RONU-682320 format. One line per 2 residues: number of its first residue (from 0); their letters; for each residue x, y, z of C-alpha. Coordinates in Angstrom, 2 decimals. Each point is the difference from the previous one (the first is absolute). Example, Ala and Ser with C-alpha at 12.3 -4.5 7.8 and 13.67 -1.06 7.14 Angstrom:
! RONU-682320
0) AS) 12.30,-4.50,7.80; 1.37,3.44,-0.66
! end
This chain:
! RONU-682320
0) MT) 117.56,107.66,99.98; -1.00,2.83,2.34
2) DT) 2.45,2.81,0.62; -0.25,2.30,2.99
4) VD) 0.83,3.53,-1.05; 0.28,3.21,1.96
6) PA) -2.28,2.49,-1.72; 1.97,2.82,1.56
8) AP) 3.26,-1.11,-1.59; 1.74,2.43,-2.36
10) GH) -1.33,-0.10,-3.53; -3.53,-1.05,0.95
12) TD) -1.84,2.95,-1.49; -2.51,-1.95,-2.12
14) PD) -3.22,-0.23,2.06; -0.94,-3.31,-1.67
16) AS) 3.37,-1.53,0.88; -0.21,1.43,3.51
18) RL) -3.46,-1.46,0.50; 1.18,-3.42,-1.17
20) AE) 2.98,0.27,2.33; -2.39,0.63,2.89
22) LG) -1.83,-3.17,-1.02; 3.28,-1.96,-0.06
24) YT) 0.79,-0.20,-3.71; 2.39,1.38,-2.58
26) SE) -1.65,-0.15,-3.41; 1.99,-0.81,-3.13
28) FH) -2.86,0.70,-2.40; 0.07,3.02,-2.28
30) RD) -2.79,2.49,0.74; -0.88,0.48,-3.65
32) MS) -3.77,-0.58,0.19; -2.20,3.09,-0.09
34) LW) -3.52,0.24,1.40; -1.46,-0.63,-3.47
36) AN) 2.30,-2.93,-0.66; -0.91,-1.48,3.39
38) FS) -3.69,0.44,-0.76; 0.53,-1.52,-3.47
40) LG) 1.57,-3.05,1.60; -3.11,-0.51,2.12
42) FT) -2.31,0.75,-2.92; 1.62,-2.47,-2.39
44) YL) -0.06,-2.66,2.74; -3.71,0.69,0.57
46) SP) -0.43,0.09,-3.80; -3.67,0.81,-0.70
48) VV) 0.25,-1.42,-3.53; 1.34,-3.38,1.18
50) GV) -2.51,-0.24,2.85; -3.12,0.98,-1.93
52) YT) 0.79,-1.88,-3.23; 0.79,-3.18,1.94
54) LF) -3.23,-0.27,2.02; -2.54,2.08,-1.91
56) AV) -1.67,-2.95,-1.76; -0.33,-2.10,3.15
58) SL) -1.39,2.82,2.15; -2.47,1.17,-2.66
60) AV) -1.26,-3.57,-0.48; -0.50,-0.52,3.73
62) AG) -1.70,3.25,1.03; -0.74,2.04,-3.13
64) PP) 0.88,3.69,-0.43; -0.41,0.96,3.71
66) MI) 3.26,-1.85,0.67; 1.73,3.30,-0.84
68) WS) -1.00,1.39,3.40; 2.39,-2.44,1.66
70) LV) 2.85,2.10,-1.39; -1.29,2.97,1.98
72) LV) -0.66,-1.93,3.21; 3.31,-1.85,-0.01
74) GV) 1.82,3.21,-0.90; -1.32,1.65,3.17
76) GQ) 1.02,-3.04,2.09; 3.51,-0.11,-1.40
78) LL) 0.36,3.76,0.44; -0.44,-0.63,3.74
80) VA) 2.83,-2.53,-0.13; 2.17,2.43,-1.99
82) LV) -0.57,2.69,2.65; 1.19,-2.37,2.74
84) FG) 3.02,-0.97,-2.09; 0.71,3.69,-0.60
86) EI) 0.31,0.66,3.72; 2.33,-2.97,0.42
88) VS) 2.33,0.69,-2.93; 0.19,3.67,0.98
90) QY) 1.51,-1.05,3.34; 1.94,-2.98,-1.37
92) PI) 1.18,0.83,-3.57; 1.96,-3.26,-0.34
94) AG) 0.47,-2.12,-3.14; -2.11,-3.14,-0.09
96) GI) -3.23,1.54,1.21; -2.25,-2.58,1.58
98) YP) 2.76,-2.00,1.74; 1.77,2.87,1.81
100) WA) -3.34,1.63,0.86; -1.21,-3.19,1.68
102) RR) 3.35,-0.33,1.76; -0.08,3.47,1.54
104) LW) -3.70,-0.21,0.89; -0.02,-3.51,1.52
106) GQ) 3.21,-2.04,-0.04; 2.33,-2.43,-1.77
108) RW) -2.23,-3.07,-0.27; -3.07,1.91,-1.15
110) AW) 2.11,1.88,-2.54; 1.61,-3.16,-1.34
112) LT) -3.37,-1.69,-0.58; -1.54,3.16,-1.48
114) GW) 2.90,0.39,-2.41; -0.10,-3.71,-0.90
116) VY) -3.67,0.20,-1.00; 0.57,3.21,-1.94
118) AI) 3.14,-1.30,-1.74; -1.67,-3.21,-1.20
120) AL) -2.99,1.99,-1.22; 2.23,2.46,-1.89
122) LV) 2.08,-2.71,-1.68; -3.10,-1.94,-1.04
124) TI) -1.66,3.18,-1.25; 3.01,0.72,-2.22
126) AS) -0.46,-3.46,-1.51; -3.72,0.53,-0.48
128) VV) 0.49,3.37,-1.72; 2.64,-1.17,-2.50
130) YG) -1.94,-3.22,-0.62; -3.17,2.00,-0.60
132) AG) 1.89,2.18,-2.48; 1.07,-3.01,-2.07
134) PF) -3.15,-0.26,-2.15; 0.08,3.77,-0.67
136) VA) 3.61,-0.26,-1.20; -0.91,-2.94,-2.22
138) SL) -3.00,1.86,-1.48; 2.06,3.12,-0.65
140) LD) 2.71,-2.01,-1.79; -2.54,-2.23,-1.79
142) LT) 1.37,-3.10,1.73; -2.05,-3.08,0.77
144) VS) -1.32,0.28,3.54; 1.09,-3.13,1.85
146) TN) 1.39,-0.97,3.40; 3.56,-0.06,-1.35
148) TT) -0.37,3.40,-1.69; -1.51,1.54,3.12
150) IA) 2.82,-1.35,2.18; 2.68,1.20,-2.43
152) CA) -1.49,3.49,-0.17; -0.32,0.11,3.80
154) LV) 3.65,-0.97,0.48; 1.13,2.65,-2.48
156) MI) -1.97,2.59,1.95; 1.67,-1.07,3.26
158) VL) 3.44,0.41,-1.60; -0.97,3.42,-1.36
160) VT) -1.34,1.41,3.29; 3.04,-1.37,1.86
162) LI) 2.38,1.77,-2.37; -1.93,3.26,0.44
164) NL) 0.03,-0.34,3.79; 3.72,-0.73,0.01
166) GG) 0.48,3.40,-1.63; -0.65,1.68,3.34
168) TK) -2.45,2.41,1.59; 0.21,2.64,-2.73
170) VL) -0.75,-2.54,-2.74; -2.84,-1.46,2.09
172) AI) -1.42,3.50,0.53; 0.11,0.79,-3.74
174) AA) -1.62,-3.35,-0.85; -2.72,0.54,2.61
176) LF) -0.76,3.49,-1.34; -0.13,-1.34,-3.57
178) GF) -2.28,-2.83,1.10; -2.30,2.42,1.82
180) AT) -0.17,2.41,-2.95; -0.70,-2.82,-2.46
182) EI) -2.64,-1.66,2.14; -1.86,3.16,1.01
184) LG) 0.04,1.28,-3.58; -1.16,-3.37,-1.28
186) AL) -2.77,-0.14,2.60; -1.21,3.51,-0.88
188) VV) 0.16,-0.52,-3.78; -1.60,-3.45,-0.01
190) GG) -2.59,0.88,2.62; -0.76,3.36,-1.59
192) WL) -0.47,-1.49,-3.46; -2.27,-2.73,1.32
194) LL) -2.15,2.56,1.80; -0.19,2.33,-3.00
196) AE) -0.34,-2.43,-2.90; -0.95,-3.43,1.33
198) RE) -2.36,0.69,2.90; -3.03,-2.28,-0.14
200) HG) -1.70,0.92,3.29; -0.74,2.85,2.38
202) LG) 1.18,0.26,3.61; -3.23,-1.62,1.20
204) VL) 1.41,-3.46,-0.76; 2.40,0.42,2.94
206) FD) -3.00,-0.64,2.27; -1.47,-2.92,-1.98
208) SF) 1.23,-3.57,0.54; -1.55,-1.22,-3.29
210) GA) -1.01,-3.29,1.61; 3.37,-0.83,1.58
212) AS) -0.34,-2.24,3.07; -3.67,-0.53,-0.81
214) EG) 0.05,-3.33,1.84; 1.70,1.21,3.18
216) SY) 0.92,2.98,2.14; 1.17,3.02,-1.96
218) LA) 2.10,1.12,2.98; 1.92,-3.27,-0.17
220) AF) 0.50,0.50,-3.75; 1.17,3.59,0.50
222) LA) 2.50,-1.07,2.65; 1.36,-2.65,-2.37
224) AS) 0.23,2.55,-2.82; 1.67,2.52,2.32
226) LI) 3.20,-1.99,-0.35; 0.71,2.30,-2.96
228) GI) 0.33,2.82,2.51; 1.88,-2.05,2.57
230) FQ) 2.50,-1.14,-2.64; 0.40,3.59,-1.20
232) YY) 0.94,2.10,3.00; 3.44,-0.98,1.14
234) GF) 3.37,1.29,-1.09; 0.05,3.18,2.06
236) EA) 2.15,-1.81,2.57; 2.77,-0.26,-2.63
238) CG) 0.53,3.75,0.45; 1.29,-0.83,3.49
240) DV) 2.05,-3.01,-1.08; 2.48,2.41,-1.65
242) AE) -0.02,2.52,2.86; 3.78,0.39,0.04
244) EV) 0.00,1.04,-3.66; -2.35,2.99,0.42
246) PD) 1.17,3.43,1.23; -2.13,1.39,2.86
248) AS) -1.52,-3.47,0.29; -1.96,0.63,3.21
250) RR) -2.09,2.66,-1.73; -0.06,-1.16,-3.62
252) IP) -0.77,-3.71,0.33; -3.31,0.37,1.91
254) KA) -1.06,2.48,-2.69; 1.04,-2.40,-2.80
256) MR) -2.01,-2.79,1.66; -3.15,2.12,0.05
258) MT) 0.60,1.14,-3.59; 0.24,-3.66,-1.05
260) IY) -3.44,-0.69,1.44; -1.58,3.18,-1.42
262) VG) 1.43,-0.12,-3.52; 0.14,-3.79,-0.33
264) GA) -3.53,-0.39,1.29; -1.35,2.72,-2.26
266) AA) 1.72,-1.51,-3.04; -1.24,-3.51,0.80
268) TF) -3.59,1.22,0.50; 0.14,2.01,-3.22
270) VC) 1.24,-2.97,-2.04; -2.59,-2.30,1.59
272) LA) -2.80,2.51,-0.66; 0.99,0.36,-3.65
274) LV) 0.06,-3.77,-0.48; -3.34,-0.54,1.77
276) LA) -1.80,2.60,-2.10; 1.51,-1.42,-3.22
278) VP) -1.08,-3.64,0.55; -2.89,-0.51,-2.45
280) DF) -1.73,-2.93,1.73; 0.29,-0.50,3.76
282) GA) -2.19,-3.09,-0.17; 2.51,-1.76,-2.26
284) VI) 2.80,0.68,2.49; -2.06,-1.11,3.01
286) SG) -1.11,-3.21,-1.76; 3.57,-0.81,-1.06
288) EN) -0.72,0.32,-3.70; 2.48,2.90,-0.21
290) AD) 3.01,-1.07,2.07; 2.32,2.82,-1.20
292) PV) -1.90,3.29,0.04; 3.22,2.05,0.26
294) GG) 1.49,-1.53,-3.14; -3.27,0.41,-1.89
296) VL) -0.40,3.65,0.99; 3.60,0.91,-0.89
298) TT) -0.08,-1.78,-3.37; -3.29,1.65,-0.93
300) AF) 1.21,3.43,1.09; 3.50,0.01,-1.42
302) GD) 0.18,-2.72,-2.65; 2.93,-2.37,-0.37
304) TG) 2.68,2.70,-0.36; -1.33,2.14,2.80
306) AK) -0.34,-3.06,2.22; 3.73,-0.64,-0.52
308) VV) 0.79,3.48,1.30; -2.22,-0.60,3.03
310) LA) 1.76,-3.33,0.54; 3.35,1.81,0.00
312) VV) -1.25,2.39,2.69; -1.31,-2.92,2.03
314) LV) 3.39,-1.71,-0.28; 1.79,3.11,1.27
316) SF) -2.40,-0.10,2.95; 0.84,-3.63,0.73
318) LS) 3.73,0.70,-0.35; -0.14,3.04,2.29
320) CA) -2.04,-1.94,2.54; 2.55,-2.86,0.09
322) LS) 2.84,2.54,0.24; -1.52,1.67,3.05
324) LQ) -0.80,-3.32,1.65; 3.56,-1.24,-0.43
326) AA) 1.44,3.24,1.38; -2.23,-0.30,3.07
328) AS) 0.91,-3.66,0.55; 3.74,0.65,-0.30
330) RL) -0.09,2.86,2.53; -2.03,-2.13,2.41
332) MY) 2.49,-2.87,-0.12; 2.94,2.40,0.24
334) SY) -1.54,1.53,3.13; -0.32,-3.51,1.49
336) AR) 3.59,-0.88,-0.87; 1.39,3.30,1.26
338) DR) -1.53,-0.84,3.39; 1.47,-3.55,-0.21
340) ML) -3.45,-1.53,-0.03; 0.55,-2.45,-2.88
342) PG) 2.21,-3.01,-0.68; 2.71,1.26,-2.33
344) SG) -0.43,3.58,1.24; 3.67,0.72,-0.64
346) LL) -0.50,-0.51,-3.74; -3.49,1.47,-0.29
348) AR) 1.01,3.16,1.88; 2.76,0.79,-2.50
350) FS) -0.51,3.25,-1.81; 1.24,1.28,-3.35
352) RS) 1.25,3.49,0.73; 0.45,0.80,-3.68
354) RG) -3.58,-0.94,-0.90; -1.60,0.88,3.32
356) VP) -1.97,-3.26,0.26; 0.20,-3.31,1.90
358) PY) 0.83,-2.31,-2.95; -0.40,-3.36,1.73
360) TL) -3.49,0.66,1.33; -0.94,1.19,-3.50
362) LV) 1.21,-3.33,-1.35; -2.11,-1.85,2.57
364) AA) -2.97,2.13,-1.09; 0.65,-1.23,-3.56
366) IV) 0.84,-3.67,0.62; -2.93,-0.84,2.31
368) PA) -2.70,1.43,-2.33; 1.69,-1.77,-2.93
370) LV) -0.25,-3.29,1.88; -3.66,0.63,0.77
372) VG) -0.66,0.71,-3.68; 1.87,-3.18,-0.90
374) VS) -2.34,-2.10,2.16; -2.84,0.75,-2.40
376) RF) 1.79,-2.06,-2.65; -0.69,-3.13,2.00
378) SE) -3.33,0.91,1.55; -1.96,3.02,-1.10
380) DA) -2.29,-0.53,2.98; 3.01,0.20,2.33
382) IV) 0.75,3.61,-0.85; -3.67,0.89,0.53
384) KI) 0.23,-1.46,3.51; 3.19,1.90,0.78
386) VS) -1.22,3.30,-1.43; -3.24,-0.27,1.98
388) FA) 1.98,0.98,3.09; 1.58,3.12,-1.48
390) VL) -2.68,2.59,0.71; -1.05,-1.64,3.28
392) GI) 3.64,0.17,1.10; 0.24,3.71,-0.82
394) YL) -3.15,0.80,1.98; 1.02,-2.25,2.88
396) AF) 3.39,1.71,0.27; -1.71,3.40,-0.15
398) QM) -2.28,-0.88,2.87; 2.84,-1.42,2.08
400) VV) 1.58,3.47,-0.17; -3.34,1.75,0.67
402) LA) -0.54,-2.27,3.02; 3.53,0.70,1.23
404) AL) -0.67,3.73,-0.29; -3.25,-0.32,1.96
406) RA) 1.72,-2.06,2.70; 2.74,2.61,0.24
408) RL) -2.58,2.81,0.30; -1.75,-1.84,2.82
410) RG) 3.37,-0.27,1.74; 0.67,3.72,-0.34
412) WQ) 1.57,0.50,-3.43; -0.50,3.47,-1.44
414) PA) 1.16,0.32,-3.63; 2.94,2.39,-0.10
416) GT) 0.59,0.56,-3.71; -0.67,3.09,-2.06
418) FT) -3.33,-1.54,-1.10; -2.50,-0.96,2.69
420) LG) -3.77,-0.34,0.24; -0.11,1.64,3.41
422) HW) -3.03,-0.90,2.10; -1.52,-1.83,-3.00
424) GF) 2.81,-2.56,0.00; -1.59,-2.55,2.31
426) AV) -3.38,0.03,-1.77; 1.62,-0.31,-3.44
428) NV) 2.18,-2.86,1.25; -3.01,-1.91,1.34
430) AA) -2.00,0.61,-3.20; 2.96,-1.16,-2.15
432) LV) 0.24,-3.22,2.00; -3.75,-0.67,-0.23
434) YG) 0.06,0.60,-3.76; 3.08,-2.19,-0.50
436) VA) -1.38,-2.94,1.97; -3.30,0.24,-1.93
438) AI) 1.90,0.00,-3.31; 2.02,-3.07,1.04
440) VN) -3.18,-1.85,1.04; -1.52,0.89,-3.38
442) MV) 3.05,-1.38,-1.82; 0.10,-3.34,1.83
444) WP) -3.77,-0.56,0.03; -0.80,-3.28,-1.84
446) RT) -2.13,0.63,-3.09; 0.13,-3.26,-1.97
448) PD) -2.02,-2.52,2.04; -0.11,-2.46,-2.90
450) AP) 3.81,-0.13,-0.26; 2.21,-2.28,2.13
452) WY) 0.53,1.41,3.51; 3.67,0.78,-0.66
454) DN) -0.99,2.15,-2.99; -2.85,1.64,1.88
456) YL) 2.35,1.04,2.81; 2.98,0.57,-2.28
458) VL) 0.82,3.58,1.04; -0.37,-0.76,3.71
460) LS) 2.13,-3.14,-0.27; 2.74,1.81,-1.90
462) GV) 0.11,2.65,2.71; 0.17,-2.61,2.76
464) VV) 2.84,-1.81,-1.80; 2.14,3.13,-0.45
466) VG) -0.59,1.33,3.51; 0.51,-3.49,1.45
468) AG) 3.24,-0.44,-1.93; 1.20,3.36,1.30
470) LV) -0.77,-0.98,3.60; 1.81,-3.34,-0.41
472) LM) 3.07,1.68,-1.52; 0.04,2.64,2.69
474) AA) -0.23,-2.60,2.78; 2.57,-2.36,-1.55
476) LR) 2.60,2.46,-1.28; -0.59,2.96,2.32
478) PY) 1.22,2.33,-2.78; -0.17,3.02,2.29
480) RH) 2.52,-1.31,2.55; 2.98,1.74,-1.63
482) SH) -1.75,3.35,-0.39; 0.77,2.89,2.32
484) AV) -2.07,2.60,-1.83; -2.38,2.05,2.10
486) SG) -3.53,-1.39,0.28; -3.20,0.80,1.85
488) DA) 1.14,3.54,0.77; -3.05,1.89,-1.30
490) VR) -1.55,0.35,3.45; 3.16,0.80,1.93
492) ST) 1.63,2.19,-2.66; 0.25,3.67,0.88
494) VD) 1.94,1.02,-3.10; -2.04,2.24,-2.27
496) AP) 0.34,0.07,-3.75; 1.18,3.22,-1.68
498) GR) -2.64,2.71,0.08; -1.64,-1.09,3.25
! end
């Protein structure tokens, strides 16, 4: 629930606590997360290894080597979004990120729907990450890869990340730093070795489609292949989800968000470049003859034993990614419950003072993904349909916040945190919205005309279902009716953040 606190009361000497008090909250989290740990949380959520390894084969087959440029283009677009988010979190360093930002910028109903979309996307993404890790676990342990094995491995991973998250902020910070160090080292070693010892081509191939999309528009093929970039660049918002666990949050979190884009994007592009230049035959990938170019390249480069080591690094990346996702989801739901915006808020808002975490929202962030994983036992196609919404939901929630920020600016809002874009703020906000809408259109665009209509419009339909369900729940239950937390105050607020 929301507590009103007098920031001038005796004992309020911590500027972070005083700022939260001005915003109407008393935080119970432990501020044990450094700038580097906060950045590592965003990096492991973004996870360049997971993103590139998952979609490399598809993107290369669709558009050939030039697909790598989508990582650069999307990186610039998402940097614009991160800059907008940086201004918002600097003024409103509140746990839960997207939900409280939307609430302060627009209002209760907009915030509830924005958080709903983001929460569903996060929970489904957790399921997709642990499910995707299943075959890697099986290969590493020399188990038979099957649906049952994949589900069992996924469930074990959910239990493991939940136990780590229950350890508190300090344990989460250590795990995030370890995940970052492992993944960045793995990316540099693997990518460096491929470039030095296994390179088959020069940089000129990055401008040669090698016959991809020979029967249609190459622009259309490139846009389809650019999903590798779109799927890559999110996770920086998780830095803000844990805002009440970071000292000097108004200054550090915007910086951590930008670092996530810079370092994560550079690592992803480096790994992708190394893989592209090591693929011996682009024609075989484009024709479908070679459906697993990543596996082939790694086995050739490192042999069976070396491939096991690479698999272990990849698994750490998957584990760290799921850990960060679950932490973000739990803080989001806790922020909802603290504002009495959810059924069962009394339970979900409970906080473990000894551990410094909201245990019941962490359990929800374990049980729901486990249920989604379990669905695949009965219909493998069902989980594909559910997961198809995950990335669309993340981008949709992002743009709902970007739109709320633009609306607030037009109504007179001037960001008042320690990080602002000054006179560039409006232009960056507009550009971020244009980019985000274009990315969403690209994601929902139907690309399988020969498939049944419901498959062709699968991503769009999944988005409509989730948003529609949120609107129905909001209209029927009016979950915001018990909440007295401040909302829509961005324009009328005259309280400056520290340092202004």
